C-alpha positions as CSV (number, residue, x, y, z in Angstrom):
1,X,91.8,127.7,103.4
2,X,92.6,124.1,104.3
3,X,89.6,121.7,104.7
4,X,90.4,119.0,107.2
5,X,87.4,116.1,106.7
6,X,86.9,113.1,109.6
7,X,85.4,110.2,108.5
8,X,84.2,108.1,111.8
9,X,82.2,104.5,111.6
10,X,79.6,105.0,114.0
11,X,78.7,107.6,116.8
12,X,80.6,108.5,119.1
13,X,78.8,106.7,122.1
14,X,80.4,108.2,125.3
15,X,79.0,111.6,125.9
16,X,81.8,112.8,127.4
17,X,84.1,112.0,124.3
18,X,81.2,113.3,121.7
19,X,81.4,116.4,123.8
20,X,85.0,116.9,123.5
21,X,85.1,116.0,119.8
22,X,82.5,119.1,119.4
23,X,84.4,121.2,121.4
24,X,87.6,121.0,119.3
25,X,85.5,120.4,115.9
26,X,84.4,124.5,117.0
27,X,88.1,124.9,117.4
28,X,89.1,123.9,115.0
29,X,86.7,125.7,112.6
30,X,88.6,129.1,113.3
31,X,91.8,127.7,111.4
32,X,89.9,125.6,108.9
33,X,87.0,124.2,107.2
34,X,85.8,121.2,109.1
35,X,83.3,118.3,108.6
36,X,82.8,115.3,110.2
37,X,81.2,112.6,108.5
38,X,79.8,109.5,110.6
39,X,79.1,106.3,108.5
40,X,76.7,103.6,109.6
41,X,78.6,101.3,112.2
42,X,79.0,97.6,111.0
43,X,78.1,95.7,114.1
44,X,80.1,92.3,114.5
45,X,77.6,90.1,115.4
46,X,78.6,86.5,114.1
47,X,80.6,88.1,111.3
48,X,84.4,87.3,111.2
49,X,86.2,90.1,112.2
50,X,87.9,90.4,108.6
51,X,84.7,90.6,107.2
52,X,83.4,93.4,109.0
53,X,87.0,95.5,108.6
54,X,86.2,94.8,104.9
55,X,82.7,95.7,104.8
56,X,83.8,98.9,107.1
57,X,86.8,99.8,105.0
58,X,84.3,99.6,101.6
59,X,82.2,101.9,103.1
60,X,85.0,104.5,104.2
61,X,86.6,104.3,100.7
62,X,83.3,104.9,99.0
63,X,83.2,108.0,101.1
64,X,86.4,109.7,100.0
65,X,86.2,112.8,97.9
66,X,88.5,113.1,95.3
67,X,92.2,114.8,95.4
68,X,92.0,114.5,98.9
69,X,94.9,113.6,101.1
70,X,94.3,110.6,103.1
71,X,95.6,110.3,106.5
72,X,94.7,106.8,108.2
73,X,94.9,106.5,111.7
74,X,97.0,103.0,112.4
75,X,99.2,101.9,115.2
76,X,101.7,100.8,112.9
77,X,101.8,104.2,111.2
78,X,104.4,107.3,111.7
79,X,104.4,108.9,115.4
80,X,105.1,112.5,115.1
81,X,105.5,115.0,117.8
82,X,103.2,117.9,117.9
83,X,105.6,119.9,116.4
84,X,106.0,117.6,113.7
85,X,102.5,117.0,112.8
86,X,102.2,120.9,112.7
87,X,105.1,121.0,110.4
88,X,103.8,118.0,108.4
89,X,100.2,120.2,108.0
90,X,102.2,123.1,106.9
91,X,104.1,120.9,104.3
92,X,100.8,119.7,102.9
93,X,99.0,122.9,102.7
94,X,102.1,124.4,101.2
95,X,102.2,121.7,98.4
96,X,98.6,122.8,97.6
97,X,96.9,119.8,99.6
98,X,94.4,121.9,101.0
99,X,91.6,118.7,101.3
100,X,92.7,116.4,104.2
101,X,90.4,113.4,105.2
102,X,91.1,111.6,108.1
103,X,90.0,108.0,108.8
104,X,89.7,106.4,112.3
105,X,88.7,102.8,112.1
106,X,86.3,101.3,114.4
107,X,86.9,98.9,117.3
108,X,88.9,96.6,115.0
109,X,90.9,99.2,113.2
110,X,91.3,99.9,109.5
111,X,91.0,97.5,106.7
112,X,94.4,96.5,104.9
113,X,93.0,98.4,101.3
114,X,92.0,101.3,103.3
115,X,95.7,101.5,104.6
116,X,97.0,100.9,101.1
117,X,94.9,103.9,99.8
118,X,96.5,106.1,102.6
119,X,99.0,109.0,101.6
120,X,100.1,109.1,105.2
121,X,99.9,106.4,108.3
122,X,99.6,108.6,111.7
123,X,100.1,106.8,115.0
124,X,98.8,108.6,118.2
125,X,101.0,106.8,120.4
126,X,102.4,103.5,121.0
127,X,99.7,103.2,123.5
128,X,96.5,101.6,123.1
129,X,93.0,103.7,122.9
130,X,89.5,103.3,122.1
131,X,88.7,104.1,118.6
132,X,86.4,106.7,120.1
133,X,89.0,108.5,122.2
134,X,91.5,108.7,119.2
135,X,89.1,110.8,117.4
136,X,89.4,113.0,120.3
137,X,93.0,113.1,120.7
138,X,93.4,113.5,116.9
139,X,91.3,116.5,116.9
140,X,92.9,117.9,119.5
141,X,96.6,117.4,118.2
142,X,95.2,119.3,115.3
143,X,93.8,122.2,116.9
144,X,97.3,122.1,119.1
145,X,99.0,121.8,115.4
146,X,97.4,124.8,114.2
147,X,98.5,126.6,117.4
148,X,101.9,126.0,117.4
149,X,101.9,127.5,113.5
150,X,100.6,130.6,115.0
151,X,102.7,131.1,117.9
152,X,99.5,130.8,120.5
153,X,99.9,130.2,124.1
154,X,98.0,126.9,123.7
155,X,101.1,124.6,123.3
156,X,102.9,125.6,126.5
């Protein structure tokens, strides 16, 4: 069984988004082992944005599991259709990559060193979303991808 790990800096504060994330975590659990790791949020305060991103990046990199395939969410990443994401999951699994870690940065995005470490950079859209909303959209799209693979009616 494939393992999906999500690393999120900080809690999801909006209750409706947290409920949606929890719903899709439970749905995904029918197809994969799912783990969400919430890291301590690094608040900007008086620190420069680059320093906040760097500290957050170090925290994310420290939590990576060896031999995991790292998918970084990045607006400049590759935009895939739902069908292409489904195919990509199948390709990764068929090539023996059964542990996938999805990194969603905080409000300032991911640090350059995190993006450099990623095996794949994925963009959800050319539109801008809050980092909390991106968490929900990512999980819904992964659930959709599994349903496409299985040919269920969810994708229609």
